[in-house]
All heavy atoms as TSV, in Angstrom:
chain	resi	resn	atom	element	x	y	z
A	1	MET	N	N	54.862	113.667	71.022
A	1	MET	CA	C	55.200	112.279	70.811
A	1	MET	C	C	56.481	111.955	71.565
A	1	MET	O	O	57.390	112.766	71.633
A	1	MET	CB	C	55.377	112.001	69.325
A	1	MET	CG	C	56.028	110.678	69.077
A	1	MET	SD	S	55.528	109.677	67.689
A	1	MET	CE	C	53.822	109.898	67.556
A	2	ARG	N	N	56.510	110.779	72.104
A	2	ARG	CA	C	57.711	110.313	72.814
A	2	ARG	C	C	58.600	109.575	71.806
A	2	ARG	O	O	58.583	108.355	71.705
A	2	ARG	CB	C	57.310	109.417	73.969
A	2	ARG	CG	C	56.596	110.181	75.058
A	2	ARG	CD	C	56.335	109.310	76.272
A	2	ARG	NE	N	55.897	110.125	77.367
A	2	ARG	CZ	C	54.661	110.109	77.858
A	2	ARG	NH1	N	53.745	109.328	77.340
A	2	ARG	NH2	N	54.340	110.878	78.865
A	3	ASN	N	N	59.377	110.359	71.074
A	3	ASN	CA	C	60.224	109.785	70.030
A	3	ASN	C	C	61.269	108.833	70.589
A	3	ASN	O	O	61.598	107.843	69.944
A	3	ASN	CB	C	60.896	110.897	69.223
A	3	ASN	CG	C	59.915	111.598	68.319
A	3	ASN	OD1	O	59.026	110.979	67.748
A	3	ASN	ND2	N	60.054	112.901	68.200
A	4	ASN	N	N	61.804	109.121	71.775
A	4	ASN	CA	C	62.800	108.231	72.366
A	4	ASN	C	C	62.212	106.857	72.633
A	4	ASN	O	O	62.869	105.845	72.388
A	4	ASN	CB	C	63.352	108.818	73.665
A	4	ASN	CG	C	64.227	110.026	73.434
A	4	ASN	OD1	O	64.609	110.321	72.307
A	4	ASN	ND2	N	64.539	110.734	74.488
A	5	LEU	N	N	60.989	106.818	73.129
A	5	LEU	CA	C	60.324	105.545	73.395
A	5	LEU	C	C	60.078	104.799	72.090
A	5	LEU	O	O	60.366	103.610	71.975
A	5	LEU	CB	C	59.012	105.775	74.154
A	5	LEU	CG	C	58.166	104.540	74.441
A	5	LEU	CD1	C	58.948	103.487	75.215
A	5	LEU	CD2	C	56.901	104.944	75.210
A	6	ARG	N	N	59.567	105.497	71.093
A	6	ARG	CA	C	59.282	104.864	69.802
A	6	ARG	C	C	60.563	104.322	69.175
A	6	ARG	O	O	60.605	103.175	68.716
A	6	ARG	CB	C	58.602	105.852	68.867
A	6	ARG	CG	C	58.144	105.176	67.565
A	6	ARG	CD	C	57.469	106.151	66.635
A	6	ARG	NE	N	58.538	106.763	65.847
A	6	ARG	CZ	C	58.598	108.008	65.505
A	6	ARG	NH1	N	57.665	108.854	65.842
A	6	ARG	NH2	N	59.597	108.470	64.800
A	7	GLN	N	N	61.610	105.123	69.159
A	7	GLN	CA	C	62.875	104.688	68.563
A	7	GLN	C	C	63.477	103.506	69.313
A	7	GLN	O	O	64.005	102.576	68.700
A	7	GLN	CB	C	63.854	105.855	68.506
A	7	GLN	CG	C	63.455	106.908	67.496
A	7	GLN	CD	C	64.313	108.166	67.587
A	7	GLN	OE1	O	65.175	108.297	68.457
A	7	GLN	NE2	N	64.068	109.110	66.688
A	8	ALA	N	N	63.401	103.537	70.629
A	8	ALA	CA	C	63.940	102.437	71.432
A	8	ALA	C	C	63.164	101.148	71.169
A	8	ALA	O	O	63.770	100.076	71.040
A	8	ALA	CB	C	63.890	102.797	72.916
A	9	ARG	N	N	61.845	101.259	71.081
A	9	ARG	CA	C	61.012	100.082	70.785
A	9	ARG	C	C	61.391	99.501	69.432
A	9	ARG	O	O	61.602	98.291	69.290
A	9	ARG	CB	C	59.525	100.457	70.808
A	9	ARG	CG	C	58.613	99.335	70.335
A	9	ARG	CD	C	57.162	99.743	70.286
A	9	ARG	NE	N	56.874	100.920	69.500
A	9	ARG	CZ	C	56.784	100.945	68.153
A	9	ARG	NH1	N	56.995	99.854	67.453
A	9	ARG	NH2	N	56.482	102.070	67.524
A	10	LYS	N	N	61.502	100.371	68.435
A	10	LYS	CA	C	61.841	99.912	67.089
A	10	LYS	C	C	63.239	99.321	67.032
A	10	LYS	O	O	63.473	98.346	66.319
A	10	LYS	CB	C	61.708	101.058	66.093
A	10	LYS	CG	C	60.265	101.409	65.799
A	10	LYS	CD	C	60.172	102.494	64.750
A	10	LYS	CE	C	58.733	102.734	64.358
A	10	LYS	NZ	N	58.628	103.675	63.218
A	11	SER	N	N	64.175	99.872	67.792
A	11	SER	CA	C	65.546	99.346	67.789
A	11	SER	C	C	65.600	97.933	68.364
A	11	SER	O	O	66.514	97.172	68.047
A	11	SER	CB	C	66.490	100.268	68.548
A	11	SER	OG	O	66.311	100.150	69.938
A	12	LYS	N	N	64.625	97.608	69.200
A	12	LYS	CA	C	64.522	96.255	69.757
A	12	LYS	C	C	63.739	95.326	68.828
A	12	LYS	O	O	63.538	94.153	69.144
A	12	LYS	CB	C	63.843	96.276	71.131
A	12	LYS	CG	C	64.642	96.978	72.198
A	12	LYS	CD	C	65.846	96.151	72.575
A	12	LYS	CE	C	66.584	96.798	73.728
A	12	LYS	NZ	N	67.747	96.034	74.133
A	13	GLY	N	N	63.259	95.883	67.690
A	13	GLY	CA	C	62.508	95.075	66.730
A	13	GLY	C	C	61.113	94.711	67.199
A	13	GLY	O	O	60.574	93.691	66.782
A	14	MET	N	N	60.546	95.546	68.048
A	14	MET	CA	C	59.236	95.251	68.622
A	14	MET	C	C	58.157	96.136	68.009
A	14	MET	O	O	58.394	97.313	67.737
A	14	MET	CB	C	59.272	95.457	70.137
A	14	MET	CG	C	60.249	94.539	70.838
A	14	MET	SD	S	60.402	94.895	72.599
A	14	MET	CE	C	58.819	94.378	73.163
A	15	THR	N	N	56.991	95.552	67.821
A	15	THR	CA	C	55.833	96.325	67.390
A	15	THR	C	C	55.152	96.910	68.617
A	15	THR	O	O	55.432	96.510	69.753
A	15	THR	CB	C	54.815	95.442	66.638
A	15	THR	OG1	O	54.292	94.468	67.566
A	15	THR	CG2	C	55.450	94.740	65.443
A	16	GLN	N	N	54.245	97.833	68.382
A	16	GLN	CA	C	53.469	98.384	69.493
A	16	GLN	C	C	52.653	97.275	70.153
A	16	GLN	O	O	52.523	97.250	71.381
A	16	GLN	CB	C	52.556	99.509	69.005
A	16	GLN	CG	C	53.293	100.767	68.656
A	16	GLN	CD	C	52.363	101.877	68.204
A	16	GLN	OE1	O	51.307	101.639	67.631
A	16	GLN	NE2	N	52.770	103.113	68.466
A	17	GLN	N	N	52.119	96.356	69.366
A	17	GLN	CA	C	51.326	95.256	69.935
A	17	GLN	C	C	52.189	94.369	70.826
A	17	GLN	O	O	51.767	93.987	71.916
A	17	GLN	CB	C	50.692	94.422	68.822
A	17	GLN	CG	C	49.801	93.299	69.357
A	17	GLN	CD	C	48.583	93.816	70.092
A	17	GLN	OE1	O	47.755	94.493	69.500
A	17	GLN	NE2	N	48.463	93.512	71.376
A	18	THR	N	N	53.395	94.057	70.384
A	18	THR	CA	C	54.299	93.234	71.191
A	18	THR	C	C	54.612	93.919	72.515
A	18	THR	O	O	54.605	93.290	73.568
A	18	THR	CB	C	55.608	92.952	70.423
A	18	THR	OG1	O	55.291	92.327	69.185
A	18	THR	CG2	C	56.535	92.065	71.217
A	19	MET	N	N	54.871	95.206	72.446
A	19	MET	CA	C	55.177	95.958	73.666
A	19	MET	C	C	53.974	95.968	74.604
A	19	MET	O	O	54.121	95.737	75.809
A	19	MET	CB	C	55.590	97.390	73.328
A	19	MET	CG	C	56.093	98.158	74.513
A	19	MET	SD	S	57.597	97.500	75.243
A	19	MET	CE	C	58.807	98.172	74.117
A	20	ALA	N	N	52.786	96.213	74.053
A	20	ALA	CA	C	51.569	96.212	74.869
A	20	ALA	C	C	51.385	94.847	75.536
A	20	ALA	O	O	51.042	94.778	76.724
A	20	ALA	CB	C	50.364	96.567	74.015
A	21	ASP	N	N	51.618	93.774	74.798
A	21	ASP	CA	C	51.484	92.427	75.357
A	21	ASP	C	C	52.474	92.205	76.503
A	21	ASP	O	O	52.116	91.654	77.544
A	21	ASP	CB	C	51.700	91.368	74.275
A	21	ASP	CG	C	50.587	91.341	73.237
A	21	ASP	OD1	O	49.500	91.922	73.478
A	21	ASP	OD2	O	50.817	90.748	72.162
A	22	LYS	N	N	53.718	92.640	76.322
A	22	LYS	CA	C	54.721	92.478	77.379
A	22	LYS	C	C	54.366	93.277	78.629
A	22	LYS	O	O	54.689	92.879	79.737
A	22	LYS	CB	C	56.103	92.896	76.882
A	22	LYS	CG	C	56.723	91.918	75.910
A	22	LYS	CD	C	58.145	92.329	75.591
A	22	LYS	CE	C	58.841	91.279	74.769
A	22	LYS	NZ	N	59.207	90.097	75.529
A	23	LEU	N	N	53.690	94.416	78.419
A	23	LEU	CA	C	53.289	95.265	79.543
A	23	LEU	C	C	51.964	94.838	80.160
A	23	LEU	O	O	51.603	95.308	81.236
A	23	LEU	CB	C	53.182	96.721	79.081
A	23	LEU	CG	C	54.497	97.374	78.648
A	23	LEU	CD1	C	54.222	98.706	77.954
A	23	LEU	CD2	C	55.419	97.566	79.836
A	24	GLY	N	N	51.223	93.983	79.464
A	24	GLY	CA	C	49.922	93.539	79.967
A	24	GLY	C	C	48.850	94.609	79.861
A	24	GLY	O	O	47.958	94.683	80.696
A	25	ILE	N	N	48.975	95.457	78.827
A	25	ILE	CA	C	47.994	96.515	78.612
A	25	ILE	C	C	47.453	96.412	77.183
A	25	ILE	O	O	48.012	95.689	76.350
A	25	ILE	CB	C	48.601	97.923	78.856
A	25	ILE	CG1	C	49.776	98.192	77.910
A	25	ILE	CG2	C	49.028	98.072	80.311
A	25	ILE	CD1	C	50.373	99.594	78.020
A	26	SER	N	N	46.414	97.170	76.900
A	26	SER	CA	C	45.843	97.139	75.551
A	26	SER	C	C	46.749	97.888	74.572
A	26	SER	O	O	47.535	98.763	74.964
A	26	SER	CB	C	44.453	97.778	75.541
A	26	SER	OG	O	44.546	99.184	75.718
A	27	LEU	N	N	46.610	97.541	73.312
A	27	LEU	CA	C	47.356	98.229	72.269
A	27	LEU	C	C	47.037	99.716	72.282
A	27	LEU	O	O	47.936	100.558	72.210
A	27	LEU	CB	C	47.031	97.637	70.894
A	27	LEU	CG	C	47.588	98.391	69.684
A	27	LEU	CD1	C	49.106	98.454	69.728
A	27	LEU	CD2	C	47.089	97.751	68.399
A	28	ARG	N	N	45.767	100.062	72.408
A	28	ARG	CA	C	45.357	101.468	72.394
A	28	ARG	C	C	46.006	102.248	73.547
A	28	ARG	O	O	46.471	103.367	73.357
A	28	ARG	CB	C	43.828	101.568	72.479
A	28	ARG	CG	C	43.316	102.979	72.422
A	28	ARG	CD	C	43.522	103.559	71.034
A	28	ARG	NE	N	43.129	104.956	71.049
A	28	ARG	CZ	C	43.860	105.938	70.547
A	28	ARG	NH1	N	45.001	105.675	69.961
A	28	ARG	NH2	N	43.449	107.178	70.605
A	29	TYR	N	N	46.040	101.646	74.722
A	29	TYR	CA	C	46.657	102.303	75.880
A	29	TYR	C	C	48.141	102.540	75.608
A	29	TYR	O	O	48.671	103.622	75.853
A	29	TYR	CB	C	46.433	101.470	77.133
A	29	TYR	CG	C	46.876	102.106	78.436
A	29	TYR	CD1	C	46.840	103.471	78.637
A	29	TYR	CD2	C	47.312	101.313	79.482
A	29	TYR	CE1	C	47.235	104.037	79.842
A	29	TYR	CE2	C	47.710	101.860	80.691
A	29	TYR	CZ	C	47.671	103.225	80.862
A	29	TYR	OH	O	48.070	103.780	82.054
A	30	TYR	N	N	48.829	101.521	75.071
A	30	TYR	CA	C	50.249	101.701	74.763
A	30	TYR	C	C	50.441	102.795	73.716
A	30	TYR	O	O	51.343	103.631	73.845
A	30	TYR	CB	C	50.913	100.404	74.282
A	30	TYR	CG	C	52.353	100.663	73.960
A	30	TYR	CD1	C	53.292	100.766	74.975
A	30	TYR	CD2	C	52.768	100.909	72.649
A	30	TYR	CE1	C	54.611	101.100	74.701
A	30	TYR	CE2	C	54.090	101.237	72.364
A	30	TYR	CZ	C	54.987	101.329	73.394
A	30	TYR	OH	O	56.285	101.666	73.115
A	31	GLN	N	N	49.615	102.812	72.692
A	31	GLN	CA	C	49.723	103.840	71.654
A	31	GLN	C	C	49.568	105.233	72.250
A	31	GLN	O	O	50.272	106.169	71.854
A	31	GLN	CB	C	48.671	103.618	70.565
A	31	GLN	CG	C	48.961	102.411	69.701
A	31	GLN	CD	C	47.804	102.053	68.787
A	31	GLN	OE1	O	46.641	102.296	69.097
A	31	GLN	NE2	N	48.133	101.469	67.646
A	32	GLN	N	N	48.673	105.375	73.199
A	32	GLN	CA	C	48.467	106.678	73.840
A	32	GLN	C	C	49.686	107.081	74.671
A	32	GLN	O	O	50.053	108.257	74.722
A	32	GLN	CB	C	47.216	106.652	74.707
A	32	GLN	CG	C	45.944	106.567	73.885
A	32	GLN	CD	C	44.708	106.328	74.722
A	32	GLN	OE1	O	44.781	105.734	75.807
A	32	GLN	NE2	N	43.565	106.783	74.234
A	33	ILE	N	N	50.317	106.115	75.323
A	33	ILE	CA	C	51.538	106.403	76.090
A	33	ILE	C	C	52.645	106.851	75.146
A	33	ILE	O	O	53.308	107.858	75.373
A	33	ILE	CB	C	51.980	105.171	76.914
A	33	ILE	CG1	C	50.976	104.896	78.039
A	33	ILE	CG2	C	53.389	105.373	77.480
A	33	ILE	CD1	C	51.190	103.577	78.745
A	34	GLU	N	N	52.833	106.098	74.063
A	34	GLU	CA	C	53.898	106.426	73.113
A	34	GLU	C	C	53.646	107.775	72.431
A	34	GLU	O	O	54.583	108.507	72.129
A	34	GLU	CB	C	54.026	105.313	72.074
A	34	GLU	CG	C	55.295	105.407	71.260
A	34	GLU	CD	C	55.525	104.205	70.385
A	34	GLU	OE1	O	55.897	103.127	70.927
A	34	GLU	OE2	O	55.363	104.323	69.161
A	35	ALA	N	N	52.389	108.097	72.211
A	35	ALA	CA	C	52.038	109.371	71.576
A	35	ALA	C	C	52.158	110.546	72.545
A	35	ALA	O	O	52.128	111.703	72.133
A	35	ALA	CB	C	50.620	109.299	71.018
A	36	GLY	N	N	52.276	110.247	73.837
A	36	GLY	CA	C	52.357	111.311	74.838
A	36	GLY	C	C	50.994	111.799	75.292
A	36	GLY	O	O	50.892	112.792	76.003
A	37	ASP	N	N	49.926	111.085	74.902
A	37	ASP	CA	C	48.572	111.474	75.286
A	37	ASP	C	C	48.190	110.978	76.677
A	37	ASP	O	O	47.280	111.520	77.295
A	37	ASP	CB	C	47.547	110.937	74.275
A	37	ASP	CG	C	47.731	111.549	72.897
A	37	ASP	OD1	O	48.254	112.680	72.809
A	37	ASP	OD2	O	47.362	110.888	71.914
A	38	ARG	N	N	48.852	109.928	77.145
A	38	ARG	CA	C	48.615	109.390	78.490
A	38	ARG	C	C	49.951	109.230	79.184
A	38	ARG	O	O	50.972	108.978	78.552
A	38	ARG	CB	C	47.904	108.041	78.413
A	38	ARG	CG	C	46.507	108.208	77.849
A	38	ARG	CD	C	45.613	107.083	78.093
A	38	ARG	NE	N	45.350	106.828	79.491
A	38	ARG	CZ	C	44.498	105.910	79.875
A	38	ARG	NH1	N	43.858	105.183	78.985
A	38	ARG	NH2	N	44.280	105.700	81.144
A	39	THR	N	N	49.905	109.312	80.484
A	39	THR	CA	C	51.128	109.225	81.267
A	39	THR	C	C	51.548	107.784	81.499
A	39	THR	O	O	52.701	107.435	81.318
A	39	THR	CB	C	50.941	109.914	82.639
A	39	THR	OG1	O	50.361	111.178	82.426
A	39	THR	CG2	C	52.255	110.080	83.331
A	40	GLY	N	N	50.626	106.939	81.901
A	40	GLY	CA	C	50.972	105.586	82.304
A	40	GLY	C	C	51.490	105.605	83.728
A	40	GLY	O	O	52.112	106.580	84.141
A	41	ASP	N	N	51.233	104.545	84.475
A	41	ASP	CA	C	51.677	104.547	85.868
A	41	ASP	C	C	53.140	104.115	85.980
A	41	ASP	O	O	53.755	103.678	85.014
A	41	ASP	CB	C	50.755	103.708	86.754
A	41	ASP	CG	C	50.798	102.221	86.455
A	41	ASP	OD1	O	51.849	101.714	86.028
A	41	ASP	OD2	O	49.769	101.561	86.667
A	42	PHE	N	N	53.680	104.263	87.177
A	42	PHE	CA	C	55.113	104.025	87.370
A	42	PHE	C	C	55.507	102.584	87.103
A	42	PHE	O	O	56.633	102.327	86.681
A	42	PHE	CB	C	55.557	104.465	88.772
A	42	PHE	CG	C	55.053	103.606	89.880
A	42	PHE	CD1	C	55.797	102.551	90.342
A	42	PHE	CD2	C	53.811	103.858	90.469
A	42	PHE	CE1	C	55.343	101.744	91.372
A	42	PHE	CE2	C	53.343	103.058	91.488
A	42	PHE	CZ	C	54.096	101.995	91.943
A	43	THR	N	N	54.603	101.627	87.328
A	43	THR	CA	C	54.960	100.223	87.068
A	43	THR	C	C	55.171	99.979	85.577
A	43	THR	O	O	56.031	99.188	85.196
A	43	THR	CB	C	53.907	99.248	87.625
A	43	THR	OG1	O	52.632	99.532	87.046
A	43	THR	CG2	C	53.812	99.343	89.133
A	44	ILE	N	N	54.401	100.659	84.736
A	44	ILE	CA	C	54.586	100.529	83.290
A	44	ILE	C	C	55.964	101.063	82.900
A	44	ILE	O	O	56.704	100.427	82.146
A	44	ILE	CB	C	53.466	101.263	82.530
A	44	ILE	CG1	C	52.152	100.501	82.677
A	44	ILE	CG2	C	53.831	101.451	81.052
A	44	ILE	CD1	C	50.936	101.198	82.105
A	45	TRP	N	N	56.326	102.223	83.430
A	45	TRP	CA	C	57.624	102.818	83.091
A	45	TRP	C	C	58.779	101.994	83.640
A	45	TRP	O	O	59.820	101.875	82.992
A	45	TRP	CB	C	57.679	104.273	83.552
A	45	TRP	CG	C	56.789	105.113	82.695
A	45	TRP	CD1	C	55.545	105.564	82.997
A	45	TRP	CD2	C	57.046	105.546	81.357
A	45	TRP	NE1	N	55.016	106.265	81.935
A	45	TRP	CE2	C	55.921	106.272	80.924
A	45	TRP	CE3	C	58.128	105.406	80.488
A	45	TRP	CZ2	C	55.848	106.848	79.653
A	45	TRP	CZ3	C	58.054	105.985	79.232
A	45	TRP	CH2	C	56.925	106.695	78.824
A	46	ASP	N	N	58.603	101.409	84.816
A	46	ASP	CA	C	59.641	100.523	85.360
A	46	ASP	C	C	59.843	99.318	84.445
A	46	ASP	O	O	60.974	98.913	84.176
A	46	ASP	CB	C	59.274	100.044	86.768
A	46	ASP	CG	C	59.444	101.109	87.832
A	46	ASP	OD1	O	60.092	102.148	87.552
A	46	ASP	OD2	O	58.918	100.914	88.947
A	47	THR	N	N	58.749	98.751	83.969
A	47	THR	CA	C	58.824	97.595	83.075
A	47	THR	C	C	59.422	97.980	81.729
A	47	THR	O	O	60.251	97.246	81.177
A	47	THR	CB	C	57.426	96.957	82.897
A	47	THR	OG1	O	56.888	96.641	84.179
A	47	THR	CG2	C	57.507	95.687	82.062
A	48	LEU	N	N	59.024	99.136	81.199
A	48	LEU	CA	C	59.610	99.615	79.943
A	48	LEU	C	C	61.118	99.772	80.072
A	48	LEU	O	O	61.876	99.386	79.179
A	48	LEU	CB	C	58.983	100.952	79.535
A	48	LEU	CG	C	57.622	100.879	78.866
A	48	LEU	CD1	C	56.990	102.268	78.796
A	48	LEU	CD2	C	57.730	100.273	77.486
A	49	GLU	N	N	61.534	100.331	81.184
A	49	GLU	CA	C	62.966	100.520	81.437
A	49	GLU	C	C	63.685	99.170	81.428
A	49	GLU	O	O	64.767	99.042	80.843
A	49	GLU	CB	C	63.138	101.224	82.774
A	49	GLU	CG	C	64.553	101.597	83.116
A	49	GLU	CD	C	64.628	102.351	84.436
A	49	GLU	OE1	O	64.656	101.700	85.493
A	49	GLU	OE2	O	64.634	103.587	84.384
A	50	ASP	N	N	63.085	98.161	82.047
A	50	ASP	CA	C	63.682	96.824	82.083
A	50	ASP	C	C	63.721	96.190	80.688
A	50	ASP	O	O	64.717	95.572	80.313
A	50	ASP	CB	C	62.908	95.909	83.028
A	50	ASP	CG	C	63.048	96.309	84.484
A	50	ASP	OD1	O	63.991	97.054	84.817
A	50	ASP	OD2	O	62.193	95.883	85.298
A	51	ILE	N	N	62.654	96.331	79.925
A	51	ILE	CA	C	62.569	95.729	78.592
A	51	ILE	C	C	63.559	96.379	77.634
A	51	ILE	O	O	64.276	95.699	76.902
A	51	ILE	CB	C	61.129	95.849	78.021
A	51	ILE	CG1	C	60.157	94.983	78.816
A	51	ILE	CG2	C	61.101	95.473	76.538
A	51	ILE	CD1	C	58.687	95.257	78.490
A	52	ILE	N	N	63.599	97.702	77.645
A	52	ILE	CA	C	64.384	98.440	76.655
A	52	ILE	C	C	65.815	98.687	77.108
A	52	ILE	O	O	66.733	98.763	76.304
A	52	ILE	CB	C	63.674	99.760	76.292
A	52	ILE	CG1	C	62.330	99.436	75.626
A	52	ILE	CG2	C	64.532	100.621	75.395
A	52	ILE	CD1	C	61.462	100.629	75.348
A	53	GLY	N	N	66.017	98.823	78.415
A	53	GLY	CA	C	67.357	99.046	78.935
A	53	GLY	C	C	67.799	100.498	78.881
A	53	GLY	O	O	68.989	100.792	78.861
A	54	ILE	N	N	66.825	101.414	78.856
A	54	ILE	CA	C	67.100	102.847	78.854
A	54	ILE	C	C	66.327	103.460	80.020
A	54	ILE	O	O	65.169	103.096	80.242
A	54	ILE	CB	C	66.673	103.504	77.525
A	54	ILE	CG1	C	67.483	102.918	76.366
A	54	ILE	CG2	C	66.849	105.017	77.580
A	54	ILE	CD1	C	67.034	103.396	75.001
A	55	HIS	N	N	66.956	104.380	80.735
A	55	HIS	CA	C	66.302	104.984	81.895
A	55	HIS	C	C	64.983	105.622	81.481
A	55	HIS	O	O	64.884	106.276	80.448
A	55	HIS	CB	C	67.217	106.033	82.528
A	55	HIS	CG	C	66.764	106.448	83.892
A	55	HIS	ND1	N	65.771	107.366	84.080
A	55	HIS	CD2	C	67.148	106.030	85.125
A	55	HIS	CE1	C	65.558	107.523	85.380
A	55	HIS	NE2	N	66.404	106.721	86.035
A	56	GLN	N	N	63.979	105.418	82.327
A	56	GLN	CA	C	62.647	105.918	82.008
A	56	GLN	C	C	62.578	107.428	81.852
A	56	GLN	O	O	61.742	107.943	81.114
A	56	GLN	CB	C	61.618	105.432	83.013
A	56	GLN	CG	C	61.867	105.843	84.429
A	56	GLN	CD	C	60.850	105.266	85.380
A	56	GLN	OE1	O	59.738	105.759	85.447
A	56	GLN	NE2	N	61.229	104.220	86.095
A	57	ARG	N	N	63.444	108.168	82.501
A	57	ARG	CA	C	63.456	109.624	82.352
A	57	ARG	C	C	63.701	110.000	80.884
A	57	ARG	O	O	63.096	110.922	80.353
A	57	ARG	CB	C	64.518	110.249	83.242
A	57	ARG	CG	C	64.491	111.768	83.210
A	57	ARG	CD	C	65.484	112.388	84.176
A	57	ARG	NE	N	65.214	111.952	85.539
A	57	ARG	CZ	C	66.145	111.624	86.429
A	57	ARG	NH1	N	67.423	111.687	86.100
A	57	ARG	NH2	N	65.824	111.248	87.641
A	58	ILE	N	N	64.585	109.266	80.237
A	58	ILE	CA	C	64.867	109.505	78.819
A	58	ILE	C	C	63.695	109.052	77.965
A	58	ILE	O	O	63.287	109.753	77.033
A	58	ILE	CB	C	66.167	108.789	78.403
A	58	ILE	CG1	C	67.353	109.398	79.152
A	58	ILE	CG2	C	66.377	108.838	76.895
A	58	ILE	CD1	C	68.625	108.607	79.058
A	59	LEU	N	N	63.133	107.897	78.286
A	59	LEU	CA	C	61.998	107.376	77.509
A	59	LEU	C	C	60.773	108.280	77.608
A	59	LEU	O	O	60.003	108.395	76.651
A	59	LEU	CB	C	61.627	105.972	77.982
A	59	LEU	CG	C	62.681	104.887	77.785
A	59	LEU	CD1	C	62.212	103.580	78.406
A	59	LEU	CD2	C	62.989	104.696	76.302
A	60	ARG	N	N	60.585	108.924	78.747
A	60	ARG	CA	C	59.396	109.750	78.975
A	60	ARG	C	C	59.420	111.090	78.248
A	60	ARG	O	O	58.397	111.747	78.125
A	60	ARG	CB	C	59.233	110.049	80.470
A	60	ARG	CG	C	58.753	108.899	81.279
A	60	ARG	CD	C	58.725	109.321	82.744
A	60	ARG	NE	N	58.306	108.264	83.601
A	60	ARG	CZ	C	57.157	108.258	84.264
A	60	ARG	NH1	N	56.324	109.257	84.164
A	60	ARG	NH2	N	56.835	107.250	85.041
A	61	GLU	N	N	60.585	111.513	77.802
A	61	GLU	CA	C	60.688	112.833	77.184
A	61	GLU	C	C	59.756	112.969	75.987
A	61	GLU	O	O	59.666	112.080	75.157
A	61	GLU	CB	C	62.123	113.096	76.715
A	61	GLU	CG	C	63.088	113.326	77.831
A	61	GLU	CD	C	64.503	113.579	77.333
A	61	GLU	OE1	O	64.728	113.590	76.116
A	61	GLU	OE2	O	65.370	113.748	78.192
A	62	THR	N	N	59.085	114.098	75.933
A	62	THR	CA	C	58.297	114.444	74.761
A	62	THR	C	C	58.990	115.610	74.081
A	62	THR	O	O	59.424	116.557	74.740
A	62	THR	CB	C	56.848	114.829	75.120
A	62	THR	OG1	O	56.865	115.854	76.096
A	62	THR	CG2	C	56.083	113.632	75.665
A	63	ASN	N	N	59.150	115.535	72.788
A	63	ASN	CA	C	59.852	116.558	72.016
A	63	ASN	C	C	61.215	116.877	72.626
A	63	ASN	O	O	61.492	118.012	72.987
A	63	ASN	CB	C	59.020	117.834	71.895
A	63	ASN	CG	C	57.710	117.601	71.214
A	63	ASN	OD1	O	57.627	116.839	70.252
A	63	ASN	ND2	N	56.664	118.227	71.698
A	64	PRO	N	N	62.097	115.865	72.763
A	64	PRO	CA	C	63.388	116.105	73.387
A	64	PRO	C	C	64.185	117.165	72.648
A	64	PRO	O	O	64.164	117.237	71.427
A	64	PRO	CB	C	64.083	114.743	73.319
A	64	PRO	CG	C	63.369	113.987	72.263
A	64	PRO	CD	C	61.965	114.541	72.233
A	65	GLY	N	N	64.842	118.017	73.430
A	65	GLY	CA	C	65.690	119.049	72.865
A	65	GLY	C	C	64.957	120.292	72.434
A	65	GLY	O	O	65.556	121.281	72.041
A	66	LYS	N	N	63.652	120.300	72.520
A	66	LYS	CA	C	62.880	121.459	72.113
A	66	LYS	C	C	62.690	122.380	73.312
A	66	LYS	O	O	62.105	121.995	74.310
A	66	LYS	CB	C	61.533	121.019	71.559
A	66	LYS	CG	C	60.719	122.153	70.970
A	66	LYS	CD	C	59.444	121.627	70.335
A	66	LYS	CE	C	58.673	122.748	69.714
A	66	LYS	NZ	N	57.436	122.271	69.097
A	67	ALA	N	N	63.156	123.579	73.212
A	67	ALA	CA	C	63.062	124.544	74.325
A	67	ALA	C	C	61.688	125.193	74.343
A	67	ALA	O	O	61.063	125.402	73.313
A	67	ALA	CB	C	64.137	125.606	74.166
A	68	ASP	N	N	61.241	125.503	75.540
A	68	ASP	CA	C	59.982	126.242	75.696
A	68	ASP	C	C	60.207	127.692	75.317
A	68	ASP	O	O	61.247	128.265	75.619
A	68	ASP	CB	C	59.479	126.180	77.145
A	68	ASP	CG	C	59.016	124.794	77.525
A	68	ASP	OD1	O	58.589	124.046	76.620
A	68	ASP	OD2	O	59.087	124.463	78.726
A	69	ASN	N	N	59.241	128.282	74.707
A	69	ASN	CA	C	59.322	129.689	74.312
A	69	ASN	C	C	58.581	130.565	75.315
A	69	ASN	O	O	57.645	131.255	74.982
A	69	ASN	CB	C	58.738	129.888	72.911
A	69	ASN	CG	C	59.545	129.182	71.851
A	69	ASN	OD1	O	60.759	129.145	71.944
A	69	ASN	ND2	N	58.885	128.628	70.859
A	70	LEU	N	N	59.040	130.549	76.547
A	70	LEU	CA	C	58.392	131.356	77.587
A	70	LEU	C	C	59.183	132.588	77.894
A	70	LEU	O	O	60.321	132.676	77.845
A	70	LEU	CB	C	58.203	130.523	78.868
A	70	LEU	CG	C	57.289	129.326	78.715
A	70	LEU	CD1	C	57.244	128.564	80.042
A	70	LEU	CD2	C	55.895	129.735	78.318
């Protein structure tokens, strides 16, 4: 799950539906992006960065701070 994206969206007082509408995508597609199940193209991430005001590299993180056990 992309917790940074979810937290940033919530801090802006936006629902997933509102975010999907602003991005011009379906609710299901946005939910998959936020869950980390889909990547989304670069234009979506550029727009998210503009809407939320946080660099997309931070928003894209899944399980931030969790080290790989390799």
